[in-house]
Rosetta silent file (secondary structure, phi, psi, omega in degrees, C-alpha in Angstrom):
SEQUENCE: XXXXXXXXXXXXXXXXXXXXXXXXXXXXXXXXXXXXXXXXXXXXXXXXXXXXXXXXXXXXXXXXXXXXXXXXXXXXXXXXXXXXXXXXXXXXXXXXXXXXXXXXXXXXXXXXXXXXXXXXXXXXXXXXXXXXXXXXXXXXXXXXXXXXXXXXXXXXXXXXXXXXXXXXXXXXXXXXXXXXXXXXXXXXXXXXXXXXXXXXXXXXXXXXXXXXXXXXXXXXXXXXXXXXXXXXXXXXXXXXXXXXXXXXXXXXXXX
SCORE:     score description
SCORE:     0.000 S_00000001
   1 L     0.000  -35.864  178.763   -4.384    7.558    5.480 S_00000001
   2 H   -57.407  -41.792  177.789   -4.443    4.304    7.468 S_00000001
   3 H   -68.525  -33.579  179.874   -8.236    4.051    6.884 S_00000001
   4 H   -65.193  -42.258 -177.981   -7.833    5.034    3.218 S_00000001
   5 H   -79.969  -13.563  179.405   -5.268    2.228    2.726 S_00000001
   6 L    66.618   36.728 -179.506   -7.410   -0.177    4.700 S_00000001
   7 L   -67.658  134.642  179.466   -4.508   -1.339    6.900 S_00000001
   8 L   -71.929  170.091  179.394   -5.413   -4.174    9.184 S_00000001
   9 L   -52.236  141.935  179.374   -5.134   -4.248   12.994 S_00000001
  10 L  -108.837  129.964  176.939   -1.555   -4.015   14.448 S_00000001
  11 L  -131.643   27.708  175.959   -0.716   -6.293   17.370 S_00000001
  12 E  -130.434  153.121  179.527    3.085   -6.128   17.438 S_00000001
  13 L   -62.184  -35.226 -177.340    5.445   -3.546   18.866 S_00000001
  14 L   -91.326   -4.957 -174.085    7.207   -2.818   15.652 S_00000001
  15 H   -58.038  -41.112 -179.458    3.994   -2.988   13.550 S_00000001
  16 H   -65.202  -32.554  175.109    3.274    0.733   13.708 S_00000001
  17 H   -61.912  -41.932  176.166    6.766    1.513   12.312 S_00000001
  18 H   -62.284  -47.084 -178.544    5.949   -0.699    9.339 S_00000001
  19 H   -61.097  -42.909  177.803    2.561    0.998    8.839 S_00000001
  20 H   -60.123  -40.839  178.282    4.248    4.433    9.086 S_00000001
  21 H   -66.818  -38.674  176.567    6.694    3.440    6.415 S_00000001
  22 H   -64.364  -41.041  173.940    3.876    2.233    4.170 S_00000001
  23 H   -58.266  -50.194 -178.721    2.056    5.523    4.646 S_00000001
  24 H   -59.177  -44.036  178.646    5.137    7.530    4.002 S_00000001
  25 H   -58.868  -36.817  177.809    5.882    5.561    0.826 S_00000001
  26 H   -69.220  -40.676  177.823    2.379    6.345   -0.457 S_00000001
  27 H   -63.790  -41.085  177.898    2.758   10.037    0.289 S_00000001
  28 H   -59.546  -44.971 -178.879    6.184    9.922   -1.615 S_00000001
  29 H   -63.818  -37.817  178.155    4.475    8.181   -4.544 S_00000001
  30 H   -66.610  -44.704  177.701    1.776   10.840   -4.618 S_00000001
  31 H   -62.873  -39.214 -177.779    4.370   13.624   -4.577 S_00000001
  32 H   -68.276  -41.339  176.945    6.481   11.904   -7.182 S_00000001
  33 H   -62.358  -40.123 -177.155    3.429   11.335   -9.401 S_00000001
  34 H   -71.594  -38.486 -179.781    2.327   14.944   -9.104 S_00000001
  35 H   -63.058  -47.639 -177.420    5.779   16.228   -9.859 S_00000001
  36 H   -71.532  -29.589  176.684    6.261   14.067  -12.968 S_00000001
  37 H   -69.035  -37.132  176.783    2.724   14.839  -14.119 S_00000001
  38 H   -67.098  -40.442 -179.538    3.412   18.603  -13.942 S_00000001
  39 H   -62.115  -42.652 -178.083    6.742   18.049  -15.775 S_00000001
  40 H   -64.832  -41.974  176.191    4.981   15.935  -18.433 S_00000001
  41 H   -62.730  -39.864  178.454    2.308   18.655  -18.913 S_00000001
  42 H   -64.412  -41.795  178.767    5.023   21.331  -19.228 S_00000001
  43 H   -66.928  -41.425  174.105    6.828   19.304  -21.887 S_00000001
  44 H   -56.856  -40.250  178.710    3.628   18.737  -23.902 S_00000001
  45 H   -72.051  -46.108 -175.042    2.993   22.490  -23.766 S_00000001
  46 H   -66.915  -38.764 -174.150    6.578   23.641  -24.295 S_00000001
  47 L  -107.443   23.490  179.576    7.239   21.402  -27.303 S_00000001
  48 L   -61.560  160.283 -175.426    3.838   21.556  -28.922 S_00000001
  49 L   -64.849  -38.388 -179.952    3.673   21.679  -32.719 S_00000001
  50 L   -60.553  -34.094  179.530    2.316   25.268  -32.762 S_00000001
  51 L   -86.390  -18.848  179.218    5.340   26.530  -30.899 S_00000001
  52 L  -132.703   75.295 -178.946    7.819   24.464  -32.790 S_00000001
  53 L   -66.443  -28.176 -176.150    6.636   24.320  -36.421 S_00000001
  54 L  -113.892  128.898  179.432   10.110   23.284  -37.629 S_00000001
  55 L   -59.179  137.444 -179.788   12.047   20.336  -36.286 S_00000001
  56 L  -113.778  111.878 -177.284   15.157   21.185  -34.347 S_00000001
  57 L   -73.465  -12.773  176.056   17.679   18.373  -34.709 S_00000001
  58 L   -87.030  -14.879  177.420   19.712   19.644  -31.852 S_00000001
  59 L    70.638 -163.851  179.557   16.797   19.294  -29.444 S_00000001
  60 L   -70.753  133.380 -179.765   16.459   21.036  -26.063 S_00000001
  61 L   -97.255   -3.179 -177.184   19.657   22.749  -24.924 S_00000001
  62 L   -86.173  152.910 -178.832   18.747   23.174  -21.283 S_00000001
  63 L  -108.232   17.227 -179.687   20.142   20.784  -18.622 S_00000001
  64 H   -57.831  -47.283 -179.859   17.244   21.341  -16.192 S_00000001
  65 H   -58.135  -36.934 -178.727   15.963   17.826  -16.676 S_00000001
  66 H   -69.998  -36.638  174.072   19.309   16.298  -15.857 S_00000001
  67 H   -62.866  -40.000  178.703   19.424   18.333  -12.597 S_00000001
  68 H   -65.191  -45.149  177.162   15.940   17.171  -11.707 S_00000001
  69 H   -56.862  -44.531  178.113   16.850   13.589  -12.394 S_00000001
  70 H   -61.405  -40.254  179.242   19.956   13.926  -10.231 S_00000001
  71 H   -64.273  -42.046  177.791   17.970   15.464   -7.372 S_00000001
  72 H   -62.177  -40.592  176.708   15.469   12.604   -7.469 S_00000001
  73 H   -63.568  -42.593 -179.604   18.262   10.060   -7.360 S_00000001
  74 H   -61.769  -43.973  176.574   19.872   11.797   -4.363 S_00000001
  75 H   -64.136  -38.131  177.757   16.527   11.814   -2.458 S_00000001
  76 H   -65.813  -37.341  177.357   15.941    8.180   -3.220 S_00000001
  77 H   -65.921  -40.780  178.591   19.449    7.257   -2.056 S_00000001
  78 H   -61.395  -45.486 -176.626   18.849    9.283    1.155 S_00000001
  79 H   -64.841  -39.210 -177.950   15.546    7.397    1.795 S_00000001
  80 H   -71.353  -49.141 -175.898   17.211    4.009    1.191 S_00000001
  81 H   -79.328  -38.111  179.119   20.313    4.590    3.244 S_00000001
  82 H   -85.085  -14.874 -170.395   18.844    6.782    5.951 S_00000001
  83 H  -126.031  -67.874 -169.030   15.434    5.244    6.347 S_00000001
  84 H   -62.454  -48.481 -176.773   14.736    1.855    4.727 S_00000001
  85 H   -64.521  -49.378  176.831   17.999    0.063    5.594 S_00000001
  86 H   -56.960  -40.773  177.364   18.030    1.092    9.286 S_00000001
  87 H   -65.523  -36.267  178.851   14.437    0.091    9.732 S_00000001
  88 H   -70.564  -41.969  179.336   15.058   -3.263    8.111 S_00000001
  89 H   -65.590  -33.782  177.218   18.104   -3.869   10.279 S_00000001
  90 H   -64.745  -34.610 -177.053   16.141   -2.997   13.398 S_00000001
  91 H   -84.326  -34.274 -169.592   13.456   -5.529   12.579 S_00000001
  92 H  -105.981  -46.675 -169.054   15.642   -8.361   11.172 S_00000001
  93 H   -88.067  -29.301 -175.536   19.239   -8.085   12.363 S_00000001
  94 L   -89.368   74.554 -177.630   19.034   -6.817   15.910 S_00000001
  95 L   -72.102  140.585 -179.716   17.847  -10.001   17.606 S_00000001
  96 L   -64.557  142.520  179.689   17.034   -9.843   21.360 S_00000001
  97 L   -86.247  178.406 -177.123   19.654  -11.359   23.664 S_00000001
  98 H   -62.459  -25.093 -179.913   19.179  -13.874   26.507 S_00000001
  99 H   -63.943  -23.511 -178.171   18.630  -11.119   29.018 S_00000001
 100 H   -90.555    1.421  177.304   15.400  -10.308   27.305 S_00000001
 101 L    46.889   58.309  177.051   14.210  -13.938   27.683 S_00000001
 102 L   -65.359  148.646  171.788   12.990  -14.325   24.104 S_00000001
 103 E   -85.321  117.992 -176.203   10.725  -17.152   23.103 S_00000001
 104 E   -97.465  131.408 -179.990   12.750  -19.276   20.639 S_00000001
 105 E  -148.456  142.846  176.327   10.861  -21.294   18.102 S_00000001
 106 E  -102.581  129.377 -178.523   11.740  -23.109   14.821 S_00000001
 107 E  -108.516  118.667 -177.797    9.200  -22.756   12.077 S_00000001
 108 E  -112.131  113.378  175.321    9.160  -25.567    9.428 S_00000001
 109 E   -93.886  148.172  179.230    7.041  -25.003    6.393 S_00000001
 110 E  -155.091  165.412  171.161    5.985  -27.803    4.106 S_00000001
 111 L   -75.163  109.715    1.192    3.350  -28.638    1.625 S_00000001
 112 L  -133.013   73.908 -175.979    0.839  -27.755    3.001 S_00000001
 113 E  -159.877  176.502 -178.885    1.206  -27.107    6.737 S_00000001
 114 E  -122.171  138.912  172.332    3.342  -25.556    9.413 S_00000001
 115 E  -119.074  132.463  178.379    5.378  -27.321   12.141 S_00000001
 116 E  -118.742  131.406 -177.529    6.576  -25.401   15.183 S_00000001
 117 E  -122.406  131.923  178.350    9.337  -26.591   17.512 S_00000001
 118 E  -118.084  146.933 -179.130   10.318  -25.269   20.880 S_00000001
 119 L   -80.139   -5.595  178.952   13.481  -26.226   22.853 S_00000001
 120 L    80.711 -169.794 -173.660   11.841  -26.696   26.241 S_00000001
 121 L   -64.688  -33.131 -173.622   13.232  -25.472   29.598 S_00000001
 122 L   -70.845  -17.789  177.851   16.837  -26.444   28.743 S_00000001
 123 L    77.034   15.382 -178.901   16.843  -24.006   25.882 S_00000001
 124 L  -132.226  143.832  178.441   18.388  -26.559   23.473 S_00000001
 125 L   -91.282  154.293  173.775   17.032  -28.487   20.525 S_00000001
 126 L   -70.036  155.406 -178.205   17.894  -32.083   19.956 S_00000001
 127 L   -68.882  152.998  179.922   20.559  -32.910   17.371 S_00000001
 128 E  -144.800  149.842 -178.612   19.571  -33.672   13.816 S_00000001
 129 L  -147.623  144.944 -174.470   21.318  -35.084   10.801 S_00000001
 130 H   -69.519  -26.344  178.157   20.224  -35.580    7.172 S_00000001
 131 H   -66.479  -16.841  179.225   21.445  -39.250    7.316 S_00000001
 132 H   -88.852    0.315 -177.565   18.723  -39.869    9.881 S_00000001
 133 L   -71.410  128.134  174.277   15.910  -38.910    7.535 S_00000001
 134 L  -139.407  179.236  176.940   13.360  -41.687    7.019 S_00000001
 135 L   -59.245  -39.206 -175.877    9.665  -41.840    6.182 S_00000001
 136 L   -87.122  -26.481 -179.838    8.755  -41.685    9.787 S_00000001
 137 L  -113.360   64.887 -163.891   11.573  -39.216   10.791 S_00000001
 138 L   -66.884   -9.982  173.862   11.294  -36.993    7.697 S_00000001
 139 L  -117.667    8.921  171.480   13.646  -34.252    9.060 S_00000001
 140 L    75.743   40.904 -178.563   16.297  -36.317   10.627 S_00000001
 141 E   -82.016  139.486  179.329   15.932  -35.839   14.347 S_00000001
 142 L   -86.037  101.325 -177.090   18.239  -37.827   16.665 S_00000001
 143 L   -68.059  -10.941 -179.241   15.856  -39.565   19.080 S_00000001
 144 L   -91.772   -6.140  178.228   18.776  -40.617   21.330 S_00000001
 145 L   -70.718  120.598 -178.772   19.783  -37.009   22.098 S_00000001
 146 H   -69.572  -17.995  178.334   18.769  -36.156   25.680 S_00000001
 147 H   -59.808  -22.171 -173.288   18.538  -32.489   24.828 S_00000001
 148 H   -98.262    9.070 -174.563   15.277  -33.134   23.155 S_00000001
 149 L   -63.240  -31.947  178.885   13.479  -34.886   26.060 S_00000001
 150 L  -104.240    9.935 -179.201   11.602  -31.641   26.889 S_00000001
 151 L   -62.826  156.222 -179.517   11.190  -30.301   23.326 S_00000001
 152 E  -120.786  133.654  174.620    7.748  -29.226   22.275 S_00000001
 153 E  -121.886  136.183  178.294    6.185  -29.812   18.841 S_00000001
 154 E  -135.402  136.267 -179.442    3.035  -28.207   17.577 S_00000001
 155 E  -100.671  118.897  170.349    1.316  -28.652   14.184 S_00000001
 156 L    69.607    1.466  179.424   -0.177  -25.481   12.693 S_00000001
 157 E  -122.879  110.721  175.130   -0.430  -23.740   16.084 S_00000001
 158 E   -98.616  115.583 -175.212    2.285  -21.239   17.088 S_00000001
 159 E  -113.821  127.154  179.391    1.869  -20.362   20.764 S_00000001
 160 E  -143.984  159.536  176.924    3.748  -17.526   22.419 S_00000001
 161 E   -86.480  153.983 -176.886    3.385  -15.236   25.432 S_00000001
 162 L   -76.633  150.137  177.454    2.301  -11.644   25.195 S_00000001
 163 L    57.506   30.815  170.432    4.752   -8.725   25.564 S_00000001
 164 L  -134.050  146.385 -179.125    7.879  -10.883   25.253 S_00000001
 165 E   -62.088  141.161  178.087   10.167  -11.100   22.193 S_00000001
 166 E  -118.527  126.648  175.451    9.664  -13.977   19.879 S_00000001
 167 E  -115.063  109.692 -179.614   12.611  -15.125   17.665 S_00000001
 168 E  -108.653  129.300 -178.945   11.412  -17.525   14.950 S_00000001
 169 E  -102.708  112.776 -171.663   13.903  -19.354   12.752 S_00000001
 170 E   -91.368  131.879  174.933   12.181  -19.959    9.440 S_00000001
 171 E  -146.975  173.075 -178.679   12.993  -22.967    7.197 S_00000001
 172 E  -132.396  144.526  177.088   11.303  -25.162    4.579 S_00000001
 173 L   -88.176  -23.539 -173.669   11.115  -28.903    4.118 S_00000001
 174 L  -136.813  -76.182 -175.565   10.376  -28.806    0.422 S_00000001
 175 L  -113.400 -177.958  177.953    9.738  -25.705   -1.734 S_00000001
 176 L   -74.706  126.391  172.076    9.899  -21.943   -1.061 S_00000001
 177 E  -117.513 -179.600  172.551    7.151  -20.749    1.294 S_00000001
 178 E  -140.659  119.521 -175.206    6.646  -17.412    2.972 S_00000001
 179 E   -86.798  114.671 -174.610    5.795  -17.144    6.674 S_00000001
 180 E  -135.923  123.401  175.693    3.430  -14.225    7.073 S_00000001
 181 E  -117.287   98.895 -171.075    1.485  -12.967   10.101 S_00000001
 182 H   -60.747  -48.186 -178.518   -0.439   -9.898    8.977 S_00000001
 183 H   -57.651  -30.557 -179.872   -1.396   -8.709   12.443 S_00000001
 184 H   -91.952   -6.792 -175.465    2.234   -8.824   13.574 S_00000001
 185 L    55.595   51.841  179.427    3.500   -7.234   10.325 S_00000001
 186 E  -121.113  127.917  172.760    5.858  -10.174    9.909 S_00000001
 187 E  -144.585  130.119  179.765    6.803  -11.710    6.548 S_00000001
 188 E  -148.591  125.312  178.046    9.846  -13.927    5.970 S_00000001
 189 E   -66.107  143.550  176.941   10.449  -16.356    3.057 S_00000001
 190 E  -105.799  113.443 -171.149   11.060  -20.027    4.078 S_00000001
 191 L  -118.446  128.747  177.522   13.824  -21.356    1.847 S_00000001
 192 E   -55.254  134.091  177.173   14.985  -25.032    1.733 S_00000001
 193 L    89.028   -5.335  179.247   18.429  -25.393    3.148 S_00000001
 194 L  -127.842  152.047  174.208   18.364  -22.155    5.140 S_00000001
 195 L  -126.742  110.653 -172.165   17.185  -21.121    8.595 S_00000001
 196 E  -110.312  126.632  178.568   16.385  -17.407    8.535 S_00000001
 197 E   -83.821  146.137  170.071   15.566  -15.541   11.782 S_00000001
 198 E  -140.710  158.546 -177.715   12.709  -13.078   12.224 S_00000001
 199 E  -141.373  161.629  174.109   11.417  -11.440   15.379 S_00000001
 200 E  -165.359  159.709  169.817    8.369   -9.645   16.790 S_00000001
 201 E  -119.869  105.875 -179.626    6.858   -8.733   20.121 S_00000001
 202 E   -70.999  135.694 -174.441    3.137   -9.445   20.373 S_00000001
 203 L  -114.927    8.075 -175.057    1.276   -6.846   22.319 S_00000001
 204 L  -151.234  125.946  177.045   -2.257   -8.164   22.469 S_00000001
 205 L   -66.332  135.699  178.157   -3.652  -11.566   23.545 S_00000001
 206 E   164.836 -176.108 -177.495   -5.667  -13.229   20.797 S_00000001
 207 E  -120.284  126.920 -173.596   -5.587  -15.684   17.851 S_00000001
 208 E  -129.317  141.953 -176.989   -4.163  -14.616   14.470 S_00000001
 209 E   -71.271  143.038  170.928   -4.029  -16.247   11.108 S_00000001
 210 E  -107.122  128.248 -179.853   -0.729  -17.417    9.645 S_00000001
 211 E  -112.688  159.459  166.507   -0.565  -17.187    5.822 S_00000001
 212 E  -106.328  122.702 -174.606    1.929  -18.417    3.189 S_00000001
 213 L   -95.994   11.550  175.947    2.750  -15.471    0.939 S_00000001
 214 L  -123.783  135.296  174.130    4.377  -17.592   -1.743 S_00000001
 215 L   -66.306  114.193 -169.720    2.465  -19.816   -4.171 S_00000001
 216 L  -116.516    6.502  174.009    3.778  -23.155   -3.051 S_00000001
 217 L   145.691 -170.732 -175.418    1.681  -25.720   -4.957 S_00000001
 218 L   -65.640  -28.605 -177.532   -1.914  -26.904   -5.584 S_00000001
 219 L   -97.295   19.378 -173.486   -2.641  -26.943   -1.883 S_00000001
 220 H   -52.004  -43.151 -173.553   -1.263  -23.392   -1.218 S_00000001
 221 H   -63.230  -19.116 -179.365   -4.668  -22.240    0.184 S_00000001
 222 H   -76.204  -11.009 -179.706   -4.441  -24.912    2.947 S_00000001
 223 H   -68.969  -13.602 -178.422   -1.494  -22.997    4.533 S_00000001
 224 H   -74.882   -1.951  179.661   -4.043  -20.646    6.124 S_00000001
 225 H   -74.125  -10.529  175.934   -4.784  -23.437    8.693 S_00000001
 226 E   -75.169  139.267 -179.911   -1.834  -22.046   10.724 S_00000001
 227 E  -137.067  147.985  171.715   -2.578  -19.785   13.691 S_00000001
 228 E  -101.374  118.976  176.530   -0.644  -17.705   16.137 S_00000001
 229 E  -105.629  116.248  178.954   -1.994  -17.978   19.676 S_00000001
 230 E  -100.798  117.354 -173.871   -0.860  -15.156   21.948 S_00000001
 231 E  -113.686  162.975  167.647   -1.403  -16.056   25.649 S_00000001
 232 L   -67.652  161.102 -175.517   -0.817  -14.339   28.941 S_00000001
 233 H   -62.405  -41.104  175.925    2.406  -15.407   30.568 S_00000001
 234 H   -61.014  -42.388 -179.165    0.586  -17.636   33.127 S_00000001
 235 H   -69.531  -35.556  176.129   -1.397  -19.367   30.372 S_00000001
 236 H   -65.641  -39.269 -177.146    1.769  -19.849   28.299 S_00000001
 237 H   -66.269  -42.232 -177.427    3.738  -21.384   31.224 S_00000001
 238 H   -64.147  -38.465  178.235    0.782  -23.803   31.739 S_00000001
 239 H   -62.851  -43.785  179.880    0.788  -24.630   28.039 S_00000001
 240 H   -62.454  -38.720 -179.022    4.535  -25.333   28.037 S_00000001
 241 H   -68.193  -42.200  178.795    4.130  -27.687   31.072 S_00000001
 242 H   -64.998  -37.162 -174.662    1.290  -29.524   29.313 S_00000001
 243 H   -92.994   -8.640 -174.102    3.182  -29.829   26.042 S_00000001
 244 L   -55.603  127.104  177.644    6.687  -30.583   27.440 S_00000001
 245 L    93.434   -5.068  178.229    8.049  -33.729   25.721 S_00000001
 246 L   -68.774  -17.697  176.388    5.699  -33.603   22.785 S_00000001
 247 L   -99.671   19.307 -175.978    8.631  -33.095   20.459 S_00000001
 248 L   -60.656  -33.044 -179.692   10.576  -36.087   21.776 S_00000001
 249 L  -115.923    5.777 -175.552   10.137  -37.888   18.474 S_00000001
 250 L   -77.379  147.094  173.371    9.345  -34.833   16.328 S_00000001
 251 L   -72.809  151.888  172.595   11.492  -33.686   13.380 S_00000001
 252 L  -114.865  173.166 -174.955   13.349  -30.466   13.456 S_00000001
 253 L   -75.442  155.490  176.876   14.313  -28.176   10.578 S_00000001
 254 L   -67.200  141.975  172.458   17.396  -28.786    8.438 S_00000001
 255 L   -70.506    0.000    0.000   20.576  -26.780    9.340 S_00000001
């Protein structure tokens, strides 16, 4: 079924669960389509003109269709409560704690690029306020806050270590965007005024395209210039040392 659906490569720990859900949904759609097709064919045959030459204003007296509809509703409720909601909670709500040493990054979407901000070794981002927004400091970063001296900023390149949890806080500077990494099976809308967390664990070193899954303006196609770079732990450590302090004057996302 994976080949039939043309599912792309998976390079995240939870990605196979997402693919399994997609495959299961398609199997359920096939079963539901077949069931309703049989029922439709039965209705056409049962109430054909030849078998019912005279109209019956009382209609069908059987309650079988009501029972079938009720059964379908129960099955769908079971799938929603017992399957879809727990899977969504596992991916979105159960964020890794400090003991798992997650890579924390803020993702700021804008027309038409991505900005990625890391807190540095101290694990803290510099303070920001809307009153500090200027043409040069378009997201209101407090340049006097010492917490930001080791912050890292990267434009259109999200760099993370392999086999470690990544917690990305998604926000937008202007309009609604959608942060999507197909290989990681990650999609999260970026909404102005909100910072929404999403998580994944990359399992394979490589470079993967970042897409915007929301039409965000005339330059929407330019959002594909974003890339996720998954490095070995040693290479990632070297990258952070090289980039430390690059976010000293960089803007951060709105609270």
